[in-house]
N, C-alpha and C positions, 0 to 999 in steps of 0.2 A: 633557187636563191641560195647562194653560198653564204655561210655565216659561221664564224668562229665563236664569237661571243656577242651578246647584245651590247651595243655601245653604251646605252644608258645604265646598264647594270654593272659593267666592269670598267675599272680604270685600265690603263695600259697594262697588258698582261706581263707578269714577271716570269722570266724563264725559270722553270723548275729545275733546281740543281741539287735537290736532296737525294741522298743515297737510297736506292731501293733496298728493301730489306728482308726481314727475317721470315715473314710468313710465306711459305711456299710448300706445295705438295705435288707429287707426281700424279697426274690423272690416272695413270695405269695402276697406281697403288691404292687409290681412294675408293672405298666401296660404300661409303655412307650417303647421307642425303643432306644437301644444302637447303636449309629452310630460311625463308625471308618473309617477315610479316610486313606487307606493303601498307603504306599510309594512305595512298591516293586511290580512292575507289574509281575515279574517272579513267584510270588506265588498268583496271583489273584484267580485262581480256587481253590487253597488250602484254601485260606481265606474264601471262600464260604462254604467249608466243616466245618471250625471252627465255623462259625456263625450258621450253621444248627445243629451242635452237641450241642452247648450251648442251643439253643432253645429246642431241644429234651429233654435235661436233666432238664431244669428249666422252660420251657414255656415262657421265656423272649425273645422277638424279638430282633435280632441283624442284622444290615445291615452294610456290609463292602464294601465300594466303593473303587476302585483302580484308582488312577490317572494315566494317560498315561505317558509313559517315558519322562522325562524332563519337565513335566508340573505341578509338585506337588504343588509348592507354588502358582501358578496362580489358580489351582483348589481349593486349600485351601482358598484363598482370596474370590473366588466366593461363596464357600459353607458357609463361615462364615457370609456372608451377606444375607443368605437365612433362611427360616424357618426350614430347614433340616441340620443345622450346626452340624458338627461332635462333639461328646463329647470326643472322643479319636483321637488325631492327632499326627503328627511327626514333630520334628525339626531336622535339619541335620548339623547345624553349629552355631557358635557364632553369625554370622550375622542374621541368621533366628531366633535365640533366641531373639535377640534384637528387632526384628520386632514384635514378638508374645508374649512378656512377659506379657502384660496386659490380655492375654487370657489363662494364664497357672496357674493352681492350684499348691499349695505346696503338693508334694507327700510324704513328710517325715513322715506323720502319717499313711500311707497306709500299708496294709498287703504286697503288692507287694514289697515295699521298704524294708520291714523286711527280704525279701528273698535275697536281693542284697548283693553279697559277698564283694563289695568294692565300695567306692564312686568314684573311678576312672572310673566307668561305668555309671556315672550320669552326668548331667549338673546341676551345683549348684552354689550358690553365695558365698561359703566358710564359711557361717554363719548358715548353717543348712537348708536353703530353697532348696528343690529339685525340679527343673523345669522339668526334664525328666530323664527317666531310659532307658538305652540301652536294646534292646530285641534281638540283633543279634551281636555276636562277630565274626567278619569275617576275613578270610585270603584270600589274592589273590597274584597271580604271573603269571607264564606261565603254563597253563594246557597242559599236554603231553599225547599223545596216545603211551604208552610204546611199544606196538606191532610194531609200525612203526619205532620208534627209535632203538629198538632191532634189527630189520631187517637191519637198516643202519649200526649199530655197527658190525654186522656179515658179511656185504657185502665184498667180495673180491675186489670190485671195488672202495671202499672208498679211499679218499686221505688224511685222517687225521689218527692220532694214537689214537684217543679217543675211549674208549670201554664202557663207562657207563655214565648215566645221572649224577652220583655223581661227574664227572669231569667238569661239565658245570656250574661252579659257578663264572666264570669270563667272561667278555664280549668277550675277544679274543677267548676263547674256544667256547663259544656259536656261535659267528659269523663264525668261521671256520667250525663247524659242520653244521650249517644252510645252509651256501652257498654250501657246498659239497652235502648236501641232495637235494638242488635245482638242482644241476647238475645230480643227480641220481633219480629225481622225477618219471620218467617213470618206472624205475626198482622198486621203492618203491610203485608204484600204487597210487600216490597222485597228485593233481593238483597244490599244492603249499605247502611249509612247514608250513606257518602260514595261519590261516583263514583270511578273509577279514578285513582290517583296516576300521571299520565302522565309517565314518566321516559325515554321513548324520546328519543334525541338529536334535538334540534330541537323537541321537544314538552315539554321540561322547564322552560320559562320560568316557569311558575306557581310553581315551587319554588326554582329557582336565582336567580331575580330577585324575583318578587312576594312570596313568603313571606319572603325575606330582609329585606324592609322592616321587619319587626318587630324583629329584633335590631339592625339598623343604627340605627333610630330611637332605641331605648333606649340603646344604647352611646354615641351621639353627642349625647345630652342633649336630644332633643326639638326641636320646631319652632323655638323661639327661638334655638337654637344651631347649626342646620344651614343652611349657605349653599349653595343648589342651583346657584349660578353660580361656586362656588369650586373650590379644588383638592380632589382626592380625599383624604379624611382617613385616618389610620391606623385599623387594624381588628384587634382582638384576639379577636373572637368571644366577647365577655364573656357574652353571653346564649345561648350554644350549647345549654345544657340546656333552656332555654325553647323554642328552635326545635325541638329534638328532641322535646319534649313534643307539640307540635301535629303534627309530621310523623308520629310514631308513631301518634297518634290516627287520622290519615288512613289510614296503611298497614294498621292492624290492624282497621279497621272499614269496609272497603271492598268494593265489588263484586268487585274483583280481588285475588288473593293477592299479598303483597309480592314473591315470587319472579318474578312475571310482569309487573311494572309496566314493564319495559323494552320490552315489546311494545305498550304503550298510548299513544295519541295524545290530544291535547286534544279532537279531534272525537269520539273514542270516549267519553270521559268526559262530554262535553256531551250526547251522544245518550242516555247512561244516565240523565242527569237529566231530559231532555225526555220520555223514554218512561216516567218514573215508576219506574225500577228502583232509584233511590236517593233519599234525602231531602235531601242537601246536596252542594254542590260548591264548591270555592274557585275564584272567578273574578271578573270585573268586569262593570260595566254594559254594556260592549261585547259581552258574550256573548249579549245578548238576541236579536240577529238570528239567531244559531245556534240558540238554543232555539226561537224562534218559527217557524223554517223547517225544523225537523226533521220528516221524514215520519213520520206516526203519533204526533205530539206528543200526550202525555197530560196533562201538567201544565197547569192552567188559568192564564191570564194573572193573574187576581186572587190566585192563591196563591203567586206568585213574589215573594220579598222577600229582604232582606239581614239578616244579623247580623254584627257585627265578628269578626275573627280574635282569639282570645285564646290565650295560651301560658303564662301563669303569672307574669307580671311584676307586682310590686306596683304598684297604681294603675291597672291596665289597665281596671278596671271603669268608669272615667271616659272611656274612649276610644271612638271611633266607627270609621268606615271609613278605609281608606287612600285618599287622594285626591291629585290633582295633574295636572300636564301631563307627558306622557311622550314625545311626539314633537313636533317643530317643523318647520314648512314652511320651506324655503329656495328661493331662486331662483339658478340656476346662472350665476355671473358670467362663465363661459367661453362661454356661449351668445351669439348675436348680440344687439345691443340691441333689435332688432325682436322676437325671440323672448322676451326678458326682459319687454318691455313687454306683449306679448300674454299672457304667463303672469300678470303682475300684474293685468291687466284680468279675466282668467278667474277668479282667486281672489276679486277684489272682487265679481264677479257671483255666485259660489257662496254667499257669506255675506251678501249684501245684497238680491239680487233675489227676487221672490216665488217664482219657480221654484226658484232655488238654495236658498233657506231651507227650502222644503218638502222638497227632496231631503236636505238636511243633517239635518233633524229627523225625517222619516218613514222615510227609507231608510238613511242612514248612521248615524243615531241619535247624532250628536256633540253634546254640550253644549260650547259654545264660549265664549271670553272676549270675544266681539264684541258690542258694544252693538246692532248691527243685528239680532241674533237675539232681541231681547227679546220679540217677539210671536209667536215660533215655537211651533207646536203639536207636542208630543211624545206618544208613545204607550207608551214603554218603562216598564213597571211598576216597574222597579228605581229609576227616578228618584224616584218617590213614596216608596219605602222609604228612600232616602238622605235625603230631606227629613224623614221621620219620625224617623230616628235623630238628625239634627241638632236637631230640636225637643225631644229629650230632654236637650239640653245637653251632648252628648258632643263631645269634642275630636277632630278629624280628624288622623290621621297624615299628615305631608307625605310626598312621594314621595322618601324618602331613597335608595331603590335607584337613582335616577338617577346617584348618585355611585359606583356600582360601577365599578371602573377600566376594564374592557374586556370584550370577548366571550371572551377567553382565560380570564379568571377564571370567567366564567359557565359555560363549557364544562367546566372542571375541576370546579367545584362540582356540576354536573349529573351528570358521570360518577361522582364520588365518592358522590353521593346514591344513584345506581343500585346501585353496589357495596355500599353499606351496606344498602339495602333487600333485596338478594339474599343478604345474609349473608357477603359477600366482603371487607368492610372494617369494622373496629371504629370506633365513633364517635370515640374519642380520636384515632385516626389521621386520620380525616376532618378533624377540627378543626385538627390540626397542619398538614396538607397545605394546606388552603384559606387558612389564615393566612399561611403561607410564600409561596404563590403571590400572594396579595393584595399583600404587601410588594414583590414583584418587579414586578408590573404597576402598582402605585401609583407607583413611581419612574419607570417608563417614561411613564405618562400625564402625570404632573405636570411632567416635563421637556419634554413636547410643548407 
């Protein structure tokens, strides 16, 4: 499958006409080590292959360390205070940008920036200073094993009239099918319709961040009203009942009982999907590497596809997947000029050389905003599914969750979701608590 950019993610690509610039170093002259603190644990092994390939081609040593899930900023803080500080690191929000601005070089003069199709995929100050450039334009929703849902649609025992995934674009339709599939789970050979709702601390990001995109998007007025480079907006959890709708559907139709979700990790739930123990799992296109590399994988590549997340908001039948740029590569301004230049050269190689592009497309599975990747060959079946949903004319949700004020709020939301799932907190109490914490953290972040 050839793919330059996911159509739901990018508008028509703008030709990059910016001058390539200042950061450059001769490979033969550089004797240091390029250090990158990787944000994405799901590609930690693949990042090691990237480092090894660059060293083999250039002789330059590259070390890519991966932070454990949910610990990136703590790890970054510790590393920045050491002699092995990363020269390449990642920020994932306006709040994190505010924290690390003094450590971020301007990328506007780099070769990498000249490849970027649109400033929408950068963190910038509006006056030409480029703090970071996205390296992965991602889509997420509900991943489906089509073989299992096809078996349901063909069953003479089903109680609904639905016959296709294309009909599941409203919450009422999704709920009816999911609950009926639960009733028929023995016939379908599954332990639950959904994989485990992983609410173990550090593994709750699918729900305290990604699922929150739905209520945030609707409360803030949609794509045309959300400024992803702006301040954190106020939040009242106007659509908390809609969020509860889909969360309860996950919890009550899962491989794992709600009381036990605090023991479950993302890896647990992805293994359940890969092994055919469930039919659906909320996650993104980045999860394909995990699915594909699961020992004993039972789901067939051609059966893996997306449907959008629905929760009961009027008009959601016109919506597609959640999409956007979630992390941005930065170069450490406190590193030596030689290290900064070497890092810039390495990133340009990764997204423009034949070897680098193959690694990005085949190993890392990143869809990027870079014009140089237009001829890259991708194998992730979820990308084809994203294009299909776009072809239906569905509108993509922007990544509104990038404006969550900080990790403190996410941790509070995750802990409260776990308490709710275990029957230790009423929903109204959860809503009141997370709205209050949002107000406190919003003020701190916006002052920064």
